[in-house]
N, C-alpha and C positions, 0 to 999 in steps of 0.2 A: 717392450717385453719387460714386466718385472723378474727378477730372478726367481726360479722356481724352487718352492720349498719343499724339499724330501726329508722324510725321516732318516733314510739311509740312501747310499747310491743304488743304483740298478744293480742286482745280484748280491747285494749285501743285505743284512737284516733278515738272514732265513730264519723263519720261526722254528723249525726244528732244532737247529742248531742251539738256539737260544735256551731250548727246556734242557735245564740241568736236573736229569733224573738220576735213575738207578745206573752204576758205571757197567752193571751186568746185562742191561737193555739188550744190546746186540746179541748177545748168546742167547738169551732167553727169546727175543723175538724170532731168531733163526729156528729154535728148536719148535716154536709154535707154528712157523711158516712150513717145515718140513713135514709136522703132522697133517697140515692141510693138503700137502701137495701128495702126500701117501694115502690121504683119504681116512686117517686115523682121527676118530672121533674123541680120542682121549679118555679123560676119567668123568667126563660127563659135564665137568666145570664150563661156564662160558668163557670161549678164548676171545683174547683182544682181535680187533677188526685188522686187516692188513689191506694195504693199497700199494699197486705196483704201476709205476709209470713206465711204460715202453718207450724207447727212442729208437730211430731207424737212423743211421748214418748221422748221428748227432742231433737229429731232429726230433724234440719230444712230441708226444701225440698230444693234440689241442682239440678243444671242442667250441665251436662258436657260440655266441649268444647273440640275441638281438640287439646289443648295446652297441654294435658298430655304427648305428646311425644315430646314438644318442648325443643330444646337444653338449656344446663345449661346456665344461664345469660339472658335468654329470659324474657322479661317483661310480657309476656302472662301468662294466669293463667289456671289451669285445671279445675275450677268450677265458677259458679256464683249461687247466690241465685235465688231459683223459686218463684218470685214475681207473684201473681194471682191478677186478677181484683176482685174488690168487687161483681160483678154479679155473681161469681161463689158460693157466700156464702149468697144468698137469703132467703134460708130456716132457717139461724140462727139469733138470737137476737143481737142486738147491744152490749148487755153486755158481748158477746164472744170475742170482740176484744179489744186487749190492745194496747194503743198509743205508738208508738216508736219515734215520731218525725215529723218534716216538713223540707224538704229540702229547702234550700235558694231559693229567687225568681229567681236568675238569673241559677240555676240548675232546675226550672221547677215549684217549689213550691208544690211538691207531698206530700201526707200525706201518712205516713208508719204505718201499723199495724202488730200486731202479733195474730195469731190465734192457739189455741190447737185443732189439728185435731185427736187427739188420739182416740176419740170415733166417728169422723165424718164419718161414714161408706159410707155416699153419696158422700164424695168427692173423685173423681177418679184420681185425680192427684197423681204422685209420684209412679207410678206401675213399672218405667223403660220402658214401651212401648212408652211413650210421652218424652222419653229424661230427664226424670227426677227421682229422688227417694229421700227417706228420709234417710240422711247419719249422722252417729256420727258425733258430732261437733269435737270430738279429730281427727277424720280421716280427716275432712276438714282442721283442723289446720296443720297436719303435711303435707298435700297435697298442702298449700299455699305457693306461690312464695313470700319470704318475701321482695323482692324489688318491688313487686307489689302493690302501693298504694291502688288502687280502691279494690282489693281483701281483703288486710288486713282491709279496712274500712267494707266491707260487713262482714268480719268474726266478727268485734266488735259489729255490729248490730245483727248479728246472736246470739252472746254471750248475748248480752242485752236482746234480745227477749226470750231466753231461761230461763234466770235468773228471768225475771219478770214472766213468764208463771209457772216455777216451784214454785214461791212464792206464786203466787195464789192458786195452789194445795195445799200448805201446811198451806194456812191460810184461809181455809174454816169456821172456827169457830173463835168467839171472845175469846182471852185468859183471858179475864178479867170475863166475865158473862157466857160464853158458848154458846151463841146464833149464829146464822148464820150470816156471813158477805156477803156484796154485794159489786162490785167495783163501785167506783166513779171516778171522774175526768178522764174519758175514759181509766179506768182500771190502772190508776196510783197509786191508794190508794184503801183501803177497809174501810168499815165502818158497825159497828155491827147494826143490823135490831132491836135490843131490844131498844123501845123508851126510857128507863130508863137508858140506857147506851150510845148508839151512839158513842162508841169509835172508833177513826180512827186508822188504822194501815198503816204503809208504808214499801215499799220493804227492805227485811233483807239483811244487807251485815255482813259476819263474818270477822274480820281482823285477819291476821296470820302474824306472823313475819318470815321471812327467812332470815338466816345468814349465811356468809361464815367466819369461825371462821380463824384468822389468828396469825400464829406465827412468827412474825416479826424478831425475832434473827435469826431464822435458816430457814427463806425463803421458808415457808412451810403451808399448809392450811389443816383444819381438814374436811375430807368429810364423808359421813355415808352412810349405806345401809339398806333399809328395805325389810323385807321378800316379799314384793309384787312387788319389782322391778325386772326388767328381769336381766338376770346374767350379772354381770361384770358392771352393771351401778352403778354410785356413783353420790351423789348429796349434796346438803347444808343440814343443820339443819333447821327444821321449826317447828312451834306450833302456838296455839291459844292463842290470849290474853285472860288473866283473868280480871274479873272486879276490877276496883280500882287499875290498874297498869297502867304504861306508857309502851309507845312501847319499850323503852330502857330496863324497867325492865323486859319486856317479853322475850327479846333477853338474858339477863343475867339468867333468872330463867329456861328458857327452855334449854340452853346449859348445864346448871349446872345439871339440873334432867337427861338430856339424856346423858351426858357424863362426868359429874363430873368435868368439867373444869370451872374456874373462868374467868368471862370475866370483862375487865377494860374499855377501851374506846370504844364507839359505834358511827359509823359513818352511816348516811342514804345513801342509794344509789338510789333507785327508787321504784316505785310500780307498780303492776300490777292486774287489775281484773282477777278472775279466776272462770268463770262460769261452768267449767268443773269437779267440784267436787261431792260429794254425793248429790242426789236430796233433802236432808233434810237440806241441807246449799247452796241454790241456788246460791249465789255468794259469793266467798271469795276474799278478797282483800288482796294480798300478797304485804307485804311492807318490802323490801330488804334492809339489813344492812351489813357493814363490822365490825366484831367485834373483837377485841383485847385480845387474850388469856393473863391472867396474871400466870396460871398455865398450866402444859403440860401433866401429867398423866390422860390416859383415864380410865373412869370406865363405861363401856356400860350399859345402862338399857336394858336388853334384852325383856322387855315388849314392849319397843317403837322402838328398832333398832335391826336389825341383826348385825351390826358391824360398827365400826367408826375408822378412822386411819388417821395419818397424811400423806399428800401427797406431794413431792417436786414440785417447779415450773416446772421443766423439765419434771416430770411425768405427771402432768396436760396438761402441753403444748403438749405434745405427744398424750395425750388422745384427745384433741381438733383437733389436725392436722390429726389423723389416723380415726377420725369418719367421714362416708360419709353421711353428712346430705343431701345433695342434691340428693344423691342415694335413701335415705330413702324418700325424697319429691317426686321423681319420681313413686316410687313404689306405695305411697299412691295414687297420682294423678290417676295412671292407673287405681287403684282399684275404685276410684269414678267413672271415666269413664266407667269401666265394670258394676258398679252397676245403673248407669243411661242409659245404653243400655241395661237392661234387667235382670243383675246379681242379687244375693240374698245378703241377709244382713250378712251372716255368715262371722265371723271372720273380722270385720270391723275396729276393732283396729290396728293401725300400729304403731310399734316402731322403734327407729332409728336402721339402719344398720350399724354396726361397724366392717370393716374389712381393714386391712393393704392391701396396693396395691397387694401384692403377693398372697392375699387371706387368710392369716393367721389372726385369730382372735386378735383384739386389746386386751390387757391385762385390759383395763378399758376404759370406755366412760362416759360422763356427758350428761343430758339431751339436747335436741336439742335448735335451736333458739327462738323456740315459747314460752320456760319457762324463767322466771325471773332469775333462778338458773343459766342457762346458762351465761347471761350476767353478773352477780358477779362474775362468776368464770373467764371469758375471760376477763373481764376488770381487775381482779388482775392479769392475766398471762401476760397482755400485758404491765403491769408497770415495770420498771427496778427493779433488786434485791435489789437496795438500796434505793427505794422508801417507804416513811412511809405512814401511814394513813392519815397524814394531807396532803400530795401531792395528795392522791387518792381523798379526799374531794375538794381540790382546782381544780381537772381536771375536768372543766365543760363540756368538750366533752364527757368523758366517764360517767359522773354521771348525768349531766343535759339534754342530748339529748334525753334520752328514755321517 
């Protein structure tokens, strides 16, 4: 399998966040939304379009398309986000909506919002009878055609919406005085209601280092397994940064703590927002590195990992070649299609299907192209055996195009 060429990692490349418009846009968008919710026609001038994305327990509303059965390489997608008109939400206060961004004027200039429908029993969309359903973001992630720029952009918007709404749910009270907080700035910030405090809080981002540890002399990399992984899946080491340390220091510390290997040179690769972690951490930022091992003996911390081993370039190349990522995508796409046609939510999570053409199970596989780990690993595999970390960092195609 050739490395997947993405313009941006999954959940990056949000088309709404890339539009540099009026800094007052959130305020004016909220005023326009309030007028619609109150049924105020305004001064007769045409108002901009508003689109609302409801999410239920972190699951965005999605609609299926007939592209679930599209042939490999097709640019069509199996799903799209289920945007609703604000007229469907007139019973809810304006504070329930979180501003996601405004499209550029050439694309219509519509305002986009997220809405937590977890307790909105009166909202009838998403039953499957209307061609839509609330689908796990991970399932949509696996079902996405990575070459479809539009759907990759919608997935980034959905990830942003999920992260903001879960941050709102975990920041209902002021961390300084304990008083209740209320949304301000169209839901992009929160503020304490205690007049003697008034502390503002901002959306939470948790930085995580993820590193491919390289044994350059023996042309191999260190991959690990956690007990929660599906059988035969191996991936990169990763861990949260701690206060007072740089990202490079976090790479060295985490590698030493989990495997007992000392790291020398550390090279930045790329980063990826990851809004599909635990709800207590609404959005992790995965920061990817190549890490050069100074020692080679592995001492696995069994509290953190199930196993860690060195793997040759050829073994890893075979794992990439034998893993049927496109098959996995089509299976997930069909699942989305069934759910939006009235199926239930049971077993929504989709994992990589990894079989050799003959039907024999591959001895190992790595995460799919939706994960930064895949791109760290495939970038290394695509290099020649004699390449060094210096040449990896100079290769702008493999390191800077994501």
